[in-house]
N, C-alpha and C positions, 0 to 999 in steps of 0.2 A: 740226715742231721746237719751235715756240713753245709748244705745248701740253705738251711734254715737259720742257724746261729753262727753268724760270722761277723767280723769287725765292721764291714760296710753297712750290713742291715742294722746292727746295733747302733752305729753312729747315726743312721737315718732316723731311728726311733728315739734318738736323744738318750741312749743309754751306753754304759761302758761295757765293751765285750768281755773284758776280764772278769767282771763281777758276774755276769751271766754264765760264762764258761766255767768259772770257779764253782758257782753254785751247782751247775750241771755235773761236774766231776765229783764234787762232795756228795750230792744227792745220789748219784748213780752208785757210788762206792757204799754209801750208808745203807741204802735200800737193799743192795745185793748182799751185804754183810748181814743185815737183820734177817733177810729171807733164807739165806745159807745157814745161820744159826738156828732158826726155827726148823728147817728141814733136817739139820744134824741132830737136833734134840729129839725130833720125831723119829729119826732113824735109830736113835738109841733105844727106843721102845721096841724096835724090831729084834734087838738082841742077836743079831747074827754074828757068828764066829768068823774068823779070818778066812777059812775055806770057802763058806758060802758067799761071803762078801766079795772075795776075789772072783768067784764064779759069776756073780751078778755083774760086776765090773766088766768082766770078759764079754759076757752076753751083751751088755748095753753098748760096750765100745764097738763090738761087731756090728750091732744094729745101727749105730750112729754112722760108722763107716759106710755101711750099705746104703743108708739114706743119701749121705752126701755124695756118694759115687753114682747114685741113681741106679743101682744094681736092680735088675729085673723091672725097671720102670717105676721103683718106688718113689713116692712123692712125700715130702715132709709135711706132717700134719701142723697146722698153725691156725691162729685166729687171723681174721682179715680186718685188723684195726690198726691205725697209726696214731701217733700223738696228735693232739688237736692243734693245727698250725694257726687257728684263729687266735690262740693265746699270744702269739708273737706281737700283735698289735693291741691286745686287750690288757696285758698285765705287765708289771714291772720286770725288768730283766732277771732279777734274782728269783722271782716267782716262776717264770718261764724255765729258768735253769733247774730249779728244784723239781718242778712238775715233770719236765721232760726227762730229767736225770733219773728220778725215782721210778718212773714208768719203764725206761729203757734198761735201768739197772736190774730190775726184777727179772727181765728178759723174756717173759712169756705173756705179757699182756698186750704186746704188740706183734706185728708180723715177725716171725722166726724164720731167718734165712739159712740157718745152719743147724744141723743135729748137734753141734758142739754145745749149744745152749742148753738142750735137754740133758746132754751128758754131764755138763758141769753141775746142773742141779741134782741129777741122780747121784753124782759123786759126793755132793754135800750130804745128801740124805743117807747115802751108804757109809759115810764117815762115822755115823753113830754117836757123834759128839757135837754139842753146840759150838764149842770152841773151833774144832776142825771144820765144821760146816761154815762158820763165820769166816775162816781163813779162805775157804774155797770161794765163797761168796764175794769177799772183799777183792780177791784177785781178779775174779770175773768182772765185777762192776767197775774196778779201776781201769783194767785193760780195755774194756769196751768203751769207756768214756774218754780215754786219752786221744782217740782219733780226732776229737774236736780241735786239737792243737794243729792239725794239718793246715788249717786256715788262718792260723794266728797272725801271719805276716801279710794277709791280704788286705791292703788298704786302698786299692783301686780295682775297678772291675776286671781289668786284664789280669791282675795278680790273683783274683779270686777264681777266674776261669781256669787259669793255669794250675792253681792248687786243686781244684775240682777234677781236672783231667788227670793230674798226677795221682790223686787218690783213686781214681777209676783204673788207672793203669796198674796200680799195686793190688787191685782186687784179686787177680788170679794168684798172686803170691800168697795173699792173705788166706785165700781158700785152700791152697796147698798146705800152708802152715797148719791150718785147723785140721786138715786130714792127717798131717804128720803127728800132731798132739794126740789125736784119737788113736792112731796106730800105736803110738808109744804106750797109751793107757792100756790097749789090747795086749801089747807084748808083756807089760809089767804085770797085768792081771793074770795072763796065761802062765807066767813064771811062778807066781804065788800060788795058783791053782795046782800046778804040777808039783810044787814043794809040799802041798798038803795032801 
């Protein structure tokens, strides 16, 4: 994403990066919020109590951790589709931002690189509430989209290369943070399960 929508590319296409990036962040957040709300409302139909919900979160958090740690050679199931980069030269910046943002905000219509995506969607579903699901979705969509600002100050090719290298260097930390969040969900769900 960072290598596709950046200030240099938008300037070369006679567009403003701020407009494209803003549309991207808003669309990612809105799409994830809507998807989370739908999942939460659907989860309300399951009518799980606190104990079974905590047990489901416990199991799903453990599975997510196992996938992300590659335990037993597990490989994450995913679709093999990316956003259509032909859009970059075909449509206005805000259209590209909305299209890319909505697809990436939903999380599962493009390649999924971490089980945390599936876990976030499962948590929205298990919340059993459209409002809680929307909150989970909004957080997911916003946090996922904010990475675009890593290239905000790249106005020359060397600045863009440095920003992309820096983002790549942060990847291991990002992966560890995702695993830590999944572990925290696992511990919290375990505590609730034991309490019930």
